[in-house]
C-alpha positions in Angstrom: -0.1 0.0 0.2 3.0 2.6 1.1 4.2 1.7 -2.6 1.1 2.8 -4.4 1.2 6.2 -2.3 5.0 6.3 -3.4 3.7 5.7 -7.1 0.9 8.6 -7.0 3.3 11.2 -5.1 5.9 10.6 -7.9 3.2 10.6 -10.9 2.2 13.9 -9.4 5.3 15.4 -9.2 6.3 14.2 -12.9 3.1 15.9 -14.2 3.7 18.9 -12.5 7.3 19.0 -14.0 5.7 18.5 -17.3 3.1 21.3 -17.2 6.2 23.5 -15.7 8.1 23.1 -18.7 5.4 23.3 -20.8 4.7 26.7 -20.0 8.1 27.5 -19.9 8.1 26.3 -23.8 5.7 28.2 -24.8 6.5 31.6 -23.2 10.0 30.8 -24.7 8.2 30.2 -28.4 4.7 31.3 -28.4 4.0 30.1 -31.8 4.7 26.8 -30.6 1.9 24.3 -30.2 1.4 22.7 -27.2 1.9 19.1 -28.6 5.1 20.2 -30.0 5.8 21.6 -26.1 4.6 18.6 -24.7 6.9 16.4 -26.8 9.8 18.8 -26.2 9.5 18.4 -22.8 8.8 14.4 -22.8 11.8 14.5 -24.8 14.1 16.4 -21.9 12.4 14.4 -19.3 13.6 10.9 -20.8 16.8 12.0 -21.6 17.4 13.4 -17.9 15.6 10.0 -16.7 18.3 8.0 -18.8 21.1 10.0 -17.5 20.2 9.9 -13.9 20.2 5.7 -14.4 23.5 5.5 -16.2 
C-alpha cells in the first residue's frame, strides 16, 4: 500500500514538472503548439531520466 502512495506522489510530481516545462517552452516560443511543447518536454525528461540511470 505504501508503494501505491509513493507511486502516486511520483506521478503527481512528474505531471507537475511536465506542466511547468510546457509553460516554459510556450513562454520561450509562443508560436509553438501545445503538442510540440509537450513532445519537447517529454524528450527532455526522458533524456534526464536516462542520464540519472547511468
